C-alpha positions as CSV (number, residue, x, y, z in Angstrom):
1,L,-192.3,-213.0,80.0
2,P,-190.5,-215.0,77.3
3,L,-191.6,-218.3,76.2
4,L,-189.5,-221.4,77.4
5,A,-189.1,-224.0,74.1
6,G,-191.8,-226.3,73.8
7,T,-194.5,-224.3,75.4
8,Q,-197.7,-223.3,73.5
9,R,-199.0,-219.7,72.6
10,G,-202.3,-219.4,71.1
11,G,-203.1,-223.1,71.2
12,R,-199.7,-224.7,69.3
13,T,-196.9,-226.2,70.1
14,L,-193.4,-224.0,69.2
15,E,-190.7,-225.7,67.4
16,P,-187.6,-226.3,69.3
17,S,-184.6,-223.8,68.7
18,E,-182.4,-226.7,68.3
19,P,-182.6,-229.1,65.3
20,A,-184.2,-232.3,66.3
21,L,-181.3,-234.6,65.0
22,R,-178.6,-232.8,67.3
23,R,-181.2,-232.8,70.5
24,L,-181.5,-236.5,69.6
25,S,-177.9,-237.3,69.5
26,H,-177.3,-235.5,72.4
27,Y,-180.1,-237.2,74.2
28,L,-178.7,-240.7,73.3
29,L,-174.9,-240.1,73.7
30,A,-175.2,-237.8,77.1
31,H,-174.7,-240.6,79.4
32,Y,-173.9,-243.6,77.1
33,Q,-171.1,-245.8,77.9
34,K,-169.7,-247.7,74.8
35,G,-167.8,-249.7,77.1
36,T,-170.6,-252.0,78.6
37,R,-173.2,-254.5,76.5
38,P,-176.3,-252.3,76.0
39,V,-178.9,-254.8,77.9
40,R,-180.5,-253.7,81.0
41,D,-180.2,-257.4,82.4
42,W,-176.6,-258.8,82.3
43,R,-178.4,-262.4,81.6
44,T,-179.9,-261.0,78.7
45,T,-177.6,-262.3,75.3
46,T,-177.3,-260.2,72.7
47,N,-178.1,-261.5,69.3
48,V,-176.2,-260.3,66.2
49,A,-177.7,-261.0,62.7
50,I,-175.2,-261.4,60.1
51,D,-175.7,-261.2,56.5
52,L,-172.9,-261.4,53.5
53,M,-173.2,-260.4,49.8
54,V,-170.3,-260.9,47.4
55,Y,-169.7,-257.9,45.4
56,A,-167.0,-258.8,43.1
57,I,-164.3,-261.6,42.6
58,L,-161.2,-259.2,42.6
59,S,-158.3,-262.0,42.1
60,V,-157.9,-265.8,42.4
61,D,-154.3,-267.0,42.7
62,E,-155.0,-271.1,41.5
63,K,-151.0,-271.6,42.2
64,N,-151.5,-270.4,46.4
65,Q,-155.3,-271.0,46.4
66,V,-156.1,-267.8,47.6
67,L,-159.4,-266.0,46.8
68,T,-159.7,-262.1,47.0
69,T,-163.5,-261.0,47.4
70,Y,-165.1,-257.8,47.9
71,I,-168.1,-258.3,50.1
72,W,-170.8,-256.3,51.8
73,Y,-170.7,-257.4,55.4
74,R,-173.9,-256.3,57.5
75,Q,-174.3,-256.8,61.4
76,H,-177.6,-256.2,63.3
77,W,-178.4,-256.3,66.9
78,T,-180.6,-254.5,69.6
79,D,-179.3,-251.8,71.8
80,E,-181.5,-251.2,74.6
81,F,-179.8,-247.8,75.6
82,L,-180.5,-246.4,72.3
83,R,-184.0,-246.1,72.4
84,W,-186.6,-242.9,72.3
85,D,-189.8,-241.5,71.4
86,P,-190.2,-240.3,67.9
87,A,-193.4,-237.5,69.0
88,R,-190.6,-235.9,71.2
89,F,-188.0,-235.4,68.5
90,D,-189.9,-234.3,65.3
91,N,-190.8,-237.9,64.3
92,L,-187.7,-238.8,63.7
93,T,-187.2,-242.8,63.5
94,Q,-183.7,-243.2,62.3
95,I,-180.6,-241.5,63.1
96,S,-176.9,-242.2,62.1
97,L,-174.5,-242.4,65.0
98,P,-170.8,-242.4,64.8
99,V,-169.2,-246.0,65.2
100,E,-166.7,-245.0,67.9
101,S,-169.3,-243.6,69.8
102,I,-171.6,-246.5,70.8
103,W,-171.1,-250.2,71.8
104,V,-170.0,-252.5,68.8
105,P,-170.1,-256.3,69.1
106,D,-166.4,-258.0,68.9
107,I,-167.0,-259.9,66.0
108,L,-164.0,-261.0,64.0
109,I,-163.3,-262.1,60.4
110,N,-161.1,-265.4,60.8
111,E,-159.8,-264.7,57.3
112,F,-157.0,-261.9,56.0
113,V,-158.7,-258.5,55.7
114,D,-156.7,-256.0,53.6
115,V,-157.5,-253.1,55.9
116,G,-155.4,-250.5,53.5
117,K,-157.9,-251.4,50.7
118,S,-161.1,-252.1,52.5
119,P,-163.2,-248.8,52.9
120,H,-164.1,-247.5,56.4
121,V,-168.2,-246.7,57.2
122,P,-167.7,-244.4,60.1
123,Y,-171.5,-244.4,60.8
124,V,-174.2,-246.7,62.3
125,Y,-177.8,-246.3,61.5
126,V,-179.9,-246.5,64.5
127,S,-184.0,-247.2,64.6
128,H,-186.2,-245.6,67.5
129,H,-186.6,-249.3,69.0
130,G,-182.9,-249.6,69.4
131,E,-182.2,-251.7,66.3
132,V,-178.5,-251.0,65.4
133,Q,-177.2,-251.6,61.8
134,N,-173.8,-251.7,60.6
135,L,-172.9,-251.8,57.0
136,N,-169.2,-252.5,55.5
137,G,-167.7,-253.0,52.3
138,T,-164.5,-255.5,53.1
139,T,-161.7,-256.9,50.9
140,V,-161.2,-260.4,52.3
141,S,-158.6,-262.9,51.1
142,A,-159.8,-266.6,51.9
143,G,-158.4,-270.2,51.5
144,M,-159.7,-271.7,48.4
145,S,-160.3,-275.6,48.1
146,A,-160.4,-277.1,44.5
147,A,-163.8,-276.8,44.4
148,G,-163.2,-272.7,44.5
149,S,-165.0,-272.2,47.6
150,S,-163.8,-269.9,50.9
151,H,-165.5,-269.1,54.3
152,L,-165.4,-266.2,56.4
153,S,-166.2,-267.1,60.1
154,S,-167.3,-264.9,63.5
155,D,-166.7,-266.2,67.0
156,P,-167.6,-264.2,70.0
157,P,-168.8,-266.1,73.4
158,V,-172.4,-267.6,73.0
159,R,-173.1,-266.4,76.8
160,D,-173.0,-263.1,76.0
161,I,-173.3,-262.5,72.2
162,N,-174.9,-265.2,69.7
163,L,-174.9,-265.1,66.0
164,T,-177.8,-265.6,63.8
165,L,-178.5,-264.9,60.0
166,W,-180.3,-262.0,59.0
167,R,-182.1,-263.4,56.3
168,Q,-183.4,-266.9,55.1
169,P,-180.3,-269.1,54.3
170,E,-182.0,-269.8,51.0
171,L,-182.1,-266.0,50.2
172,V,-178.4,-265.6,51.2
173,K,-177.6,-268.9,48.9
174,F,-179.1,-267.5,45.8
175,D,-178.3,-263.6,46.2
176,R,-176.5,-262.3,43.1
177,S,-178.2,-258.7,43.1
178,V,-175.0,-257.0,43.8
179,F,-172.6,-258.9,42.2
180,M,-170.4,-257.9,39.3
181,N,-170.9,-260.6,36.6
182,Q,-168.3,-259.3,34.1
183,G,-165.3,-261.3,35.0
184,E,-164.2,-264.8,34.0
185,W,-165.4,-266.2,37.4
186,E,-169.1,-267.1,37.9
187,L,-170.7,-266.9,41.5
188,L,-172.7,-270.1,41.7
189,Y,-174.2,-269.5,45.4
190,V,-173.0,-268.8,48.9
191,L,-173.6,-271.2,51.7
192,S,-173.9,-270.3,55.3
193,H,-173.3,-272.7,58.5
194,F,-173.5,-271.8,62.0
195,Q,-171.6,-273.9,64.7
196,E,-170.4,-273.9,68.4
197,F,-166.9,-274.9,69.5
198,S,-165.2,-274.4,72.7
199,V,-161.4,-273.9,73.4
200,K,-159.9,-275.9,76.4
201,S,-163.4,-276.5,78.1
202,S,-164.0,-272.7,78.2
203,D,-166.7,-270.8,77.3
204,N,-168.7,-271.8,73.9
205,Y,-168.2,-269.9,71.1
206,A,-170.4,-269.5,68.0
207,E,-169.2,-269.3,64.6
208,M,-170.8,-268.6,61.1
209,K,-169.2,-269.9,58.0
210,F,-169.8,-268.5,54.7
211,Y,-168.8,-270.4,51.7
212,V,-168.3,-268.4,48.3
213,V,-168.5,-271.1,45.5
214,I,-167.3,-269.7,42.4
215,R,-166.9,-271.6,39.1
216,R,-164.7,-270.5,36.0
217,R,-166.0,-269.6,32.5
218,P,-164.4,-272.5,30.5
219,L,-163.3,-270.4,27.7
220,F,-160.1,-269.8,29.2
221,Y,-159.3,-273.4,29.6
222,T,-161.0,-274.3,26.1
223,V,-158.5,-271.8,24.4
224,S,-155.5,-271.7,26.5
225,L,-155.0,-275.5,27.8
226,L,-157.6,-278.0,26.3
227,L,-157.0,-277.2,22.7
228,P,-153.5,-277.7,22.8
229,S,-153.7,-280.8,24.3
230,I,-156.4,-282.0,22.0
231,F,-154.3,-281.1,19.1
232,L,-151.1,-282.9,20.0
233,M,-153.1,-286.3,21.1
234,V,-154.6,-285.6,17.4
235,M,-151.1,-285.7,16.1
236,D,-150.3,-288.8,18.0
237,I,-153.1,-290.6,16.6
238,V,-152.2,-289.3,12.9
239,G,-148.7,-290.5,13.6
240,F,-149.6,-294.2,13.4
241,Y,-150.1,-293.8,9.9
242,L,-146.3,-293.7,9.1
243,P,-144.8,-297.1,8.1
244,P,-143.9,-299.1,11.0
245,N,-140.5,-300.1,9.5
246,S,-139.1,-296.8,9.3
247,G,-137.8,-295.1,12.2
248,E,-139.4,-291.7,11.9
249,R,-142.2,-292.7,13.7
250,V,-140.2,-293.4,16.6
251,S,-138.4,-289.6,16.4
252,F,-141.7,-288.0,15.6
253,K,-143.7,-289.6,18.7
254,I,-140.5,-288.6,21.0
255,T,-140.7,-284.9,19.6
256,L,-144.5,-285.1,20.4
257,L,-143.6,-286.6,23.8
258,L,-140.8,-284.0,24.3
259,G,-143.6,-281.0,23.7
260,Y,-146.1,-282.2,25.6
261,S,-143.6,-282.3,28.8
262,V,-142.9,-278.3,27.9
263,F,-146.5,-277.8,27.7
264,L,-146.9,-279.2,31.0
265,I,-144.5,-277.2,32.7
266,I,-146.4,-274.1,31.6
267,V,-149.3,-275.2,32.7
268,S,-147.8,-276.3,35.8
269,D,-147.9,-272.6,36.7
270,T,-151.8,-272.1,36.9
271,L,-152.6,-275.6,38.6
272,P,-152.1,-275.7,42.2
273,A,-148.8,-276.7,44.0
274,T,-151.0,-278.9,46.9
275,A,-154.6,-279.6,47.1
276,V,-156.8,-281.9,49.0
277,G,-158.2,-283.3,45.9
278,T,-156.7,-283.4,42.1
279,P,-158.3,-281.0,39.9
280,L,-160.1,-282.6,36.8
281,I,-157.9,-280.9,34.4
282,G,-154.6,-281.9,36.5
283,T,-156.2,-285.6,35.6
284,Y,-156.5,-285.0,32.4
285,F,-153.1,-283.7,31.9
286,V,-151.7,-286.9,33.5
287,V,-153.6,-289.5,31.4
288,C,-152.8,-287.7,28.5
289,M,-149.3,-288.0,29.1
290,A,-149.6,-291.5,30.2
291,L,-151.5,-292.2,26.7
292,L,-148.5,-290.4,24.8
293,V,-145.9,-292.9,26.9
294,I,-147.8,-295.9,25.9
295,S,-148.0,-295.0,22.3
296,L,-144.4,-294.5,22.1
297,T,-143.5,-298.0,23.6
298,E,-145.8,-299.4,21.2
299,T,-144.2,-298.0,18.8
300,I,-140.4,-299.3,19.8
301,L,-142.2,-302.7,20.0
302,I,-142.9,-302.5,16.4
303,V,-140.1,-301.1,15.0
304,R,-138.2,-303.6,16.9
305,L,-140.2,-306.3,15.6
306,V,-140.0,-305.5,12.0
307,H,-135.8,-304.6,12.0
308,K,-134.1,-306.6,9.7
309,Q,-131.5,-308.3,11.0
310,D,-129.1,-311.2,9.6
311,L,-129.7,-313.6,12.4
312,Q,-133.5,-313.3,12.7
313,P,-135.6,-316.6,13.2
314,H,-138.3,-317.6,11.0
315,V,-141.9,-316.4,12.5
316,P,-143.3,-319.2,15.0
317,E,-146.3,-321.1,13.2
318,W,-148.5,-320.0,16.1
319,V,-147.8,-316.6,15.5
320,K,-148.4,-317.1,12.0
321,H,-151.8,-318.6,12.6
322,L,-153.1,-316.0,14.9
323,L,-151.5,-312.9,13.8
324,L,-151.7,-313.8,9.6
325,E,-154.8,-315.5,9.3
326,R,-157.1,-315.1,12.5
327,A,-156.1,-311.3,13.3
328,T,-156.6,-310.3,9.5
329,V,-160.1,-311.6,9.5
330,L,-160.9,-310.0,13.1
331,L,-159.4,-306.6,11.8
332,C,-160.9,-306.8,8.1
333,I,-157.7,-306.1,6.4
334,R,-158.2,-306.1,3.0
335,D,-155.1,-307.2,1.4
336,R,-154.7,-310.4,3.6
337,K,-154.5,-312.4,0.9
338,K,-150.9,-311.1,-0.1
339,F,-149.9,-312.5,3.2
340,S,-150.7,-316.0,2.3
341,Q,-149.3,-315.7,-1.1
342,S,-146.0,-314.3,0.5
343,R,-145.8,-316.8,2.8
344,T,-145.6,-319.5,0.2
345,Q,-142.8,-317.4,-2.0
346,S,-140.4,-319.1,0.5
347,S,-141.3,-322.6,0.0
348,D,-141.4,-322.3,-4.4
349,I,-137.9,-320.3,-4.1
350,S,-136.4,-323.0,-1.9
351,R,-137.7,-325.9,-4.4
352,Q,-137.0,-323.7,-7.4
353,A,-133.4,-323.5,-6.1
354,E,-132.9,-327.4,-5.5
355,N,-134.0,-328.2,-9.4
356,N,-132.0,-325.7,-10.7
357,D,-129.1,-327.1,-8.6
358,S,-130.0,-330.5,-10.0
359,T,-130.0,-329.4,-13.8
360,A,-126.9,-326.8,-13.6
361,K,-124.2,-329.0,-12.4
362,L,-121.6,-329.3,-14.9
363,T,-119.5,-332.4,-16.0
364,P,-115.5,-332.4,-15.1
365,Y,-114.7,-331.5,-18.5
366,G,-117.4,-328.4,-18.3
367,C,-119.9,-329.9,-20.9
368,E,-123.2,-329.9,-20.0
369,D,-124.0,-333.2,-22.3
370,P,-121.7,-336.4,-21.8
371,R,-122.2,-337.2,-25.6
372,E,-120.4,-334.0,-26.6
373,C,-117.8,-334.3,-24.5
374,G,-117.3,-337.8,-25.6
375,A,-117.4,-336.8,-29.5
376,V,-114.8,-334.0,-28.4
377,G,-112.8,-336.3,-26.7
378,G,-112.6,-338.7,-30.0
379,T,-111.2,-336.3,-32.3
380,R,-108.6,-334.9,-29.9
381,P,-106.1,-337.6,-29.1
382,A,-103.8,-338.0,-26.0
383,L,-101.5,-334.7,-27.5
384,A,-104.3,-332.7,-25.6
385,F,-104.2,-334.5,-22.3
386,G,-102.3,-332.0,-20.5
387,S,-104.2,-328.9,-21.5
388,R,-107.4,-331.0,-20.7
389,A,-106.4,-331.4,-17.2
390,E,-105.3,-327.7,-16.8
391,G,-108.6,-326.6,-18.0
392,S,-110.4,-329.1,-15.7
393,A,-108.9,-327.6,-12.4
394,V,-109.9,-324.2,-13.9
395,L,-113.5,-324.9,-14.6
396,Q,-113.5,-326.7,-11.1
397,E,-112.2,-323.4,-9.6
398,V,-115.0,-321.4,-11.7
399,L,-117.6,-324.1,-10.5
400,R,-116.8,-323.6,-6.9
401,E,-117.0,-319.5,-7.2
402,T,-120.7,-319.9,-9.2
403,M,-121.6,-322.4,-6.4
404,A,-120.8,-319.7,-3.8
405,I,-122.4,-316.8,-5.2
406,R,-125.4,-318.9,-6.0
407,Q,-125.8,-320.1,-2.1
408,F,-125.0,-316.3,-1.1
409,L,-127.8,-315.2,-3.5
410,E,-130.4,-317.7,-2.0
411,K,-129.4,-317.0,1.3
412,R,-130.1,-313.5,1.0
413,E,-133.5,-314.3,-0.7
414,E,-134.1,-316.5,2.5
415,F,-133.1,-313.5,4.8
416,R,-135.4,-311.2,2.8
417,D,-138.2,-313.7,3.2
418,V,-138.0,-313.8,6.5
419,A,-137.9,-309.9,7.1
420,R,-140.7,-309.5,5.0
421,E,-142.8,-312.5,7.3
422,W,-141.8,-310.3,10.3
423,L,-143.0,-306.9,8.7
424,Q,-146.3,-308.7,7.8
425,V,-146.7,-309.6,11.7
426,G,-145.8,-306.2,12.3
427,Y,-148.1,-304.5,10.1
428,V,-150.9,-306.5,11.7
429,L,-149.9,-306.2,15.5
430,D,-149.4,-302.6,14.5
431,V,-153.0,-302.4,13.3
432,L,-154.2,-304.4,16.0
433,L,-152.6,-302.1,18.9
434,F,-153.8,-298.9,16.9
435,R,-157.2,-299.8,17.2
436,A,-156.7,-300.8,21.0
437,Y,-155.0,-297.6,21.2
438,L,-157.9,-295.7,19.6
439,V,-160.4,-297.6,21.6
440,A,-158.9,-296.2,24.7
441,V,-158.7,-292.9,23.7
442,L,-162.4,-292.7,22.9
443,A,-163.2,-294.2,26.1
444,Y,-161.1,-291.8,27.9
445,S,-163.0,-289.0,26.0
446,I,-166.4,-290.0,26.4
447,T,-165.7,-290.7,30.6
448,L,-164.1,-287.3,30.6
449,G,-167.0,-285.5,28.8
450,T,-169.5,-287.4,31.3
451,L,-167.3,-286.4,34.3
452,W,-167.6,-282.6,33.0
453,S,-171.3,-283.0,32.5
454,V,-171.8,-284.1,35.7
455,W,-169.7,-281.6,37.5
456,R,-171.3,-278.7,35.5
457,D,-175.0,-279.9,36.6
458,A,-173.7,-280.2,40.2
């Protein structure tokens, strides 16, 4: 008689004629119904364990705040209808089955998934205990906040399907085993968070969120954004060494302000259009622009103060006392003695002018010594009386013209002295405002560096 498969001959078990994989696949899927949740008791909840590993950062759109990542997404659950005895199937403990042939939990990724670029894995792996593993690689475009994070979520009903983590949260957080670390972005960690919610008092839903926290390496910002801005700020500080009484400083600082405005227009293409919180680099640019405006305002004030005008009044005494005496000592200005010497020039010039005025007056006959005039008059009789009267009128006219020229020169010297005093006041005030501006820039730089260090350590 012919022997059947699996019978014994001579005390040994004969091998089946059909391969074990085909027999096991037929055994599992012959009466399997993939439309029914694979539990024998409908009150039993199917727990699906989820795991996520970031493989690569494909792109980061800072303007629209979209993060595109390639992730390895894994699911693990127990199917009570996919169990077998390995002894009956040549000690086979694991088999791969088509995804379309078995029940798969309806877990959705609540982010944009690029189906055309995401590879499709057509098989799942099933162990003899009924444990099913579904491994997929997915390209996900997620919303991104200013901190560089995105989240993935899944939400089936808790009554039928519940979500758990496949691994411990600490293992998921610091897992960089498959991450490609050659790009400009650095993966810091992946945070996981589980929560339940309901929609209009219906069944509860489970949601698992994964926050992918990334950070750009600072080389791009340093070379392309920070260094040009720092160079412009340094040139603005150097511009204070231009003479305050020249208009070149105003045009120079206006040129810097226009250049920084063009720089911000270029930078705006890389900064987010809308954000919950202002990025640190955005705050840096705004404060730098404000400092440039303050510097230009200070320059305009100084130029207006030292500008020469014909009707410019004298410097008030309290201003001289505060700026030309006290402030020079406070600012350690070395040539402050020149200020006190120049302040006394106007009084010396006026006293000298009065002395010259008293000694330079001419007699009605145009002689400096009356005795000479008398001697000349004694030798010349009345024949020269007519010519003497005519000469006296000419001398009087020359005297008036000479006095007018003298008064004009004295007035011009007085205007120069007033302008000189305002120039000294403007110089001291310029040094005072420059040092205050320099202190503000240094304090801002230290604050920004401290915030940057705290942010990196956090």
